[in-house]
N, C-alpha and C positions, 0 to 999 in steps of 0.2 A: 504494500500500500504506500501511497505517497503522502508525505506530510505537508500540510499547507501552513505557511507562516503568514502572520498579519491578519488572518481572517478576512471577513468581508465588511469590516466597519467603514472603510473608505468608500466602498461601493454603496453602502447603506446611506451614508451622508450625501453622496452624489445624487442618489435617487430622491432623497428628500428635497434637495435644492431644485432638481429638475422638475419635480412635481409641483413645487411652489411656483416656479416660473410659469409652467404650463397653466396652472390654475389662474394666475393673474392675467395671462395673455388671452385665454379662452373664456374668461368670466362673462356671463351674459348681461351683466348690469352695466351701468354707465361707467363705473370704475374700470371695467375691462376695456371699454373703448378708449378711455383716456390713457390707460396704460399702454395699449397698442400704439396709440399716437406717439406717446413719449418714447417708446422703444424704437419705433420707426424713425423718429426724428434723431434719436441718438445714433442709430445705425447709419443714417445719412451723413451726420456730422463726422462719424468715424471714417466713413468711406472718403469723404472730402479731405480729411486730415491725412489719410493714407495716400491719396493721390498727390497731395502737396509734398509729402515726404518723398515719394517716388520721384517726382519732378526735381526736387532738391538734390537727391542722390544722383540722378542723371546728369545734372549740371556739374556736380562735383567730379563725376567720372570724366566728363568731357574736358574739364579744366585739367585734370590729372593727365589725361591723354595728350592734351596740347603741350603741357609742361614736359612730358616724357619725349615727345617729338622734338621739341626745341632743344632739350638736353642732348638728344642723339645727333642733331645737326651741329651743335656746338662741339661735340666730341669728334665728329667727322672733320670739322674745321681745324681742331687741335691736332688731329693726325697729320694734316698737311703741313703744319708749322713745324720748324725744327724743334726737337725735344732733347731732353737730357738722354744720353746714351743708356741703353738697357743695363749695361754693367754698372753704371753710376746709380741708377734707380735701385738695383739689387743691393749695392753696397750700403746705401742709405737705409733701406728697409732692414738689413741685417744689423746695422748699428742701433737702430731704434729698438729692435727686438732684444738685443743684448742689454740695452739700458733698462728696458722693462723687466727683463729677467733678473738683472742685478738688484733692482729695487724690490722685487718680489721675494728674493731669497735672503735679503738683508734682515737680520733680527730687529725687531722694533726697539727703539731706544726709549727706556723709561724716562718720564719727565723728572727733572731734577728740582727738588724743592728745598728751600732754605730752612724749613722747619725740621726739627729733630723728631724722630719717631718716638711716640710716647708708648709706654707699656700699657697693655690692655687690662691687666689685672691690678 
C-alpha cells in the first residue's frame, strides 16, 4: 500500500474557497449581479494592466536589441583599428590574475589597537 502524506486538507480548503466564489458569482439576487459586474470589471482592468506590461517589456526588449546591435558595430569598428598585440593582452591578463591570487592567498592582517587586552575574569 502507498502512504499519503499531507492528507487532503489543502484540497478541502481549495474546495471551500471555490464554492464560495461560485456561490457569489451565480447568486440569483441583486448581490450576485453586482458581484458579477465587479468581477468582470476587475478582470478587464487586469487584462489592460497585463497588456500594458507586455507592451513595456516589448519596448525594453527592442531597446536591448538596439543596444546589442550598436555594441556589435562598435566592436567591428574596434577590430579594424590597430590594437595592442595579443601577446601584450595575455601578459596583462596574467599579471592581473597573479595580483588577484596574491591578494587572495595573503593572510588577513589583524587590526592593531592601542588599547591593552584586559583579562576577562
